[in-house]
C-alpha positions in Angstrom: 12.4 -11.6 14.7 9.2 -9.7 14.9 6.1 -11.3 16.3 2.9 -11.6 14.2 0.5 -8.8 14.9 3.2 -6.4 16.0 1.8 -3.9 13.4 -1.3 -3.6 15.6 1.1 -2.7 18.5 2.3 0.3 16.6 5.2 -1.0 14.7 5.1 -0.2 11.0 4.8 -3.1 8.6 6.9 -1.5 5.9 3.8 -1.4 3.6 2.3 1.9 2.5 -1.2 2.9 3.5 -3.8 2.3 0.8 -3.7 5.1 -1.7 -0.4 6.5 -0.3 1.6 5.3 -3.3 -1.0 6.7 -5.7 -0.8 10.0 -3.9 3.0 10.0 -4.1 2.9 9.3 -7.8 0.4 12.1 -8.4 2.6 14.5 -6.3 5.6 13.8 -8.6 3.5 14.4 -11.7 1.9 17.6 -10.3 5.3 19.1 -9.6 6.6 18.2 -13.1 6.5 20.8 -15.9 5.9 18.1 -18.5 4.6 14.6 -18.9 6.8 12.0 -17.3 7.7 8.4 -18.2 7.4 5.6 -15.6 11.2 5.7 -15.2 11.1 9.5 -14.5 8.3 9.0 -12.0 10.3 6.3 -10.3 13.3 8.5 -10.1 11.1 11.2 -8.4 9.8 8.8 -5.7 11.5 8.2 -2.4 12.4 4.7 -1.3 13.2 1.6 -3.2 10.2 0.8 -5.4 10.2 -1.6 -8.3 9.8 -0.2 -11.8 6.9 -2.6 -12.3 5.1 -1.2 -9.2 5.3 2.3 -10.6 3.9 1.0 -14.0 1.0 -0.7 -12.2 0.2 2.5 -10.2 0.4 4.6 -13.4 -1.9 2.2 -15.2 -4.4 2.2 -12.4 -4.5 6.0 -12.2 -4.9 6.2 -16.0 -7.8 3.7 -15.8 -9.4 5.8 -13.1 -9.2 8.8 -15.4 -6.8 10.6 -13.1 -4.0 10.6 -15.7 -3.7 11.3 -19.4 -0.9 9.7 -21.4 0.8 9.9 -24.8 3.1 7.6 -26.6 6.8 8.1 -26.0 9.1 5.5 -27.5 7.9 2.1 -26.6 6.0 3.3 -23.5 4.0 6.3 -22.4 4.5 9.7 -20.8 1.9 10.5 -18.1 0.4 13.8 -16.9 -2.3 14.5 -14.4 -5.8 14.9 -15.9 -6.4 17.9 -13.6 -4.4 20.1 -11.3 -3.9 19.3 -7.6 -6.5 21.9 -6.4 -9.2 20.5 -8.7 -8.4 16.9 -7.6 -8.6 17.9 -3.9 -11.9 19.7 -4.5 -13.4 16.7 -6.3 -12.4 14.4 -3.4 -13.9 16.8 -0.9 -17.1 16.9 -3.0 -17.2 13.1 -3.1 -16.9 12.9 0.7 -19.6 15.5 1.1 -21.9 13.6 -1.2 -21.5 10.4 0.9 -22.7 12.0 4.1 -26.4 11.8 5.0 -26.5 15.4 6.4 -24.7 17.9 4.1 -25.6 20.8 6.4 -24.1 19.2 9.5 -20.9 18.2 7.6 -20.5 21.7 6.1 -21.2 23.3 9.5 -18.6 21.1 11.2 -16.1 21.8 8.4 -16.5 25.6 8.6 -16.4 25.5 12.5 -13.0 23.8 12.3 -11.4 26.2 9.8 -8.5 28.4 10.9 -9.2 32.2 11.0 -7.2 32.6 7.8 -9.1 29.9 6.0 -12.4 31.3 7.2 -11.5 34.7 5.8 -10.5 33.1 2.4 -13.8 31.2 2.3 -15.8 34.4 3.1 -14.0 36.3 0.4 -14.6 33.5 -2.1 -18.3 33.3 -1.2 -18.7 37.1 -1.5 -17.7 36.8 -5.2 -15.0 38.6 -7.3 -16.8 42.0 -7.3 -16.4 42.3 -3.5 -12.6 42.7 -3.9 -12.8 45.8 -6.1 -13.1 49.3 -4.7 -16.4 51.1 -5.5 -16.5 52.7 -8.9 -14.1 50.2 -10.6 -15.4 48.0 -13.4 
């Protein structure tokens, strides 16, 4: 028998972290090539979740505007409202907007980029014309 408070000592409680299940549901939908029903989403998730839990998460994500849905039979088929890159960018922008000092946050972010990521960022900031050899339209 486990003692109360053992989660604080490092033992997992068996419960998922807040937002982890929503992220897992979104990951299943992002990898799908079409809208999925709740049953199809459930089949794509690891573990032993209840069907009603998946329905609740899908409803919450739909209410937040993160999913679109269409009628399929007696239920719905769900798809992400935006792709994974757009969603991640929106979350990054939200976090940046919360901070009191945007410049400090951006400076710290850039200073912690890998060399490869820094090169990608520099290329993106330079604009699309910087990738073309001179004389090309």
